[in-house]
C-alpha positions as protocol buffer text, in pm:
chain_id: "A"
residue {
  index: 1
  type: MET
  ca { x: 6075 y: 1285 z: 192 }
}
residue {
  index: 2
  type: GLN
  ca { x: 5720 y: 1153 z: 216 }
}
residue {
  index: 3
  type: PRO
  ca { x: 5645 y: 782 z: 190 }
}
residue {
  index: 4
  type: ILE
  ca { x: 5508 y: 678 z: -148 }
}
residue {
  index: 5
  type: GLU
  ca { x: 5174 y: 588 z: 14 }
}
residue {
  index: 6
  type: GLN
  ca { x: 5130 y: 945 z: 139 }
}
residue {
  index: 7
  type: ILE
  ca { x: 5215 y: 1091 z: -200 }
}
residue {
  index: 8
  type: GLU
  ca { x: 4964 y: 858 z: -365 }
}
residue {
  index: 9
  type: MET
  ca { x: 4694 y: 943 z: -108 }
}
residue {
  index: 10
  type: ASP
  ca { x: 4751 y: 1314 z: -163 }
}
residue {
  index: 11
  type: ARG
  ca { x: 4671 y: 1259 z: -530 }
}
residue {
  index: 12
  type: TYR
  ca { x: 4331 y: 1115 z: -440 }
}
residue {
  index: 13
  type: ARG
  ca { x: 4235 y: 1351 z: -158 }
}
residue {
  index: 14
  type: ALA
  ca { x: 4011 y: 1578 z: -369 }
}
residue {
  index: 15
  type: GLU
  ca { x: 3842 y: 1277 z: -529 }
}
residue {
  index: 16
  type: LEU
  ca { x: 3774 y: 1128 z: -187 }
}
residue {
  index: 17
  type: ASP
  ca { x: 3624 y: 1460 z: -70 }
}
residue {
  index: 18
  type: ASP
  ca { x: 3397 y: 1464 z: -377 }
}
residue {
  index: 19
  type: ASP
  ca { x: 3292 y: 1103 z: -312 }
}
residue {
  index: 20
  type: VAL
  ca { x: 3190 y: 1187 z: 45 }
}
residue {
  index: 21
  type: ARG
  ca { x: 2993 y: 1492 z: -74 }
}
residue {
  index: 22
  type: HIS
  ca { x: 2820 y: 1269 z: -328 }
}
residue {
  index: 23
  type: LEU
  ca { x: 2726 y: 1015 z: -57 }
}
residue {
  index: 24
  type: VAL
  ca { x: 2579 y: 1289 z: 162 }
}
residue {
  index: 25
  type: LYS
  ca { x: 2375 y: 1425 z: -130 }
}
residue {
  index: 26
  type: LYS
  ca { x: 2264 y: 1075 z: -231 }
}
residue {
  index: 27
  type: TYR
  ca { x: 2135 y: 981 z: 113 }
}
residue {
  index: 28
  type: SER
  ca { x: 1982 y: 1326 z: 169 }
}
residue {
  index: 29
  type: ARG
  ca { x: 1788 y: 1283 z: -152 }
}
residue {
  index: 30
  type: ILE
  ca { x: 1675 y: 932 z: -54 }
}
residue {
  index: 31
  type: MET
  ca { x: 1565 y: 1052 z: 292 }
}
residue {
  index: 32
  type: GLY
  ca { x: 1377 y: 1339 z: 127 }
}
residue {
  index: 33
  type: TRP
  ca { x: 1172 y: 1092 z: -77 }
}
residue {
  index: 34
  type: ASP
  ca { x: 1063 y: 908 z: 238 }
}
residue {
  index: 35
  type: VAL
  ca { x: 1017 y: 1215 z: 461 }
}
residue {
  index: 36
  type: PRO
  ca { x: 867 y: 1512 z: 274 }
}
residue {
  index: 37
  type: GLU
  ca { x: 907 y: 1750 z: 572 }
}
residue {
  index: 38
  type: LEU
  ca { x: 1272 y: 1653 z: 615 }
}
residue {
  index: 39
  type: ASP
  ca { x: 1493 y: 1880 z: 827 }
}
residue {
  index: 40
  type: GLU
  ca { x: 1790 y: 1892 z: 591 }
}
residue {
  index: 41
  type: ALA
  ca { x: 2041 y: 2002 z: 855 }
}
residue {
  index: 42
  type: ALA
  ca { x: 1938 y: 1722 z: 1092 }
}
residue {
  index: 43
  type: ALA
  ca { x: 1945 y: 1468 z: 809 }
}
residue {
  index: 44
  type: ARG
  ca { x: 2291 y: 1583 z: 704 }
}
residue {
  index: 45
  type: ALA
  ca { x: 2419 y: 1547 z: 1060 }
}
residue {
  index: 46
  type: LEU
  ca { x: 2277 y: 1195 z: 1084 }
}
residue {
  index: 47
  type: ILE
  ca { x: 2426 y: 1094 z: 749 }
}
residue {
  index: 48
  type: LEU
  ca { x: 2769 y: 1229 z: 842 }
}
residue {
  index: 49
  type: GLN
  ca { x: 2757 y: 1043 z: 1174 }
}
residue {
  index: 50
  type: ALA
  ca { x: 2661 y: 723 z: 992 }
}
residue {
  index: 51
  type: LEU
  ca { x: 2961 y: 771 z: 760 }
}
residue {
  index: 52
  type: ARG
  ca { x: 3190 y: 822 z: 1061 }
}
residue {
  index: 53
  type: ASP
  ca { x: 3049 y: 506 z: 1220 }
}
residue {
  index: 54
  type: ALA
  ca { x: 3107 y: 312 z: 898 }
}
residue {
  index: 55
  type: VAL
  ca { x: 3469 y: 430 z: 881 }
}
residue {
  index: 56
  type: ALA
  ca { x: 3520 y: 330 z: 1245 }
}
residue {
  index: 57
  type: LYS
  ca { x: 3384 y: -20 z: 1169 }
}
residue {
  index: 58
  type: VAL
  ca { x: 3620 y: -57 z: 875 }
}
residue {
  index: 59
  type: GLU
  ca { x: 3914 y: 60 z: 1087 }
}
residue {
  index: 60
  type: ALA
  ca { x: 3826 y: -191 z: 1360 }
}
residue {
  index: 61
  type: ALA
  ca { x: 3804 y: -485 z: 1119 }
}
């Protein structure tokens, strides 16, 4: 039997995925305003790395 925390997290997994997609789109759009010739693939990679870094900071705190 799974712990109650895992069951609860499983319920929110899809919502969390959608939230991350939304953050990537949000910051891609913002970067596009500032940099008209934006390389979307490079920007996406940078945004995803920034999100990973932010998660690592939260984990370390």
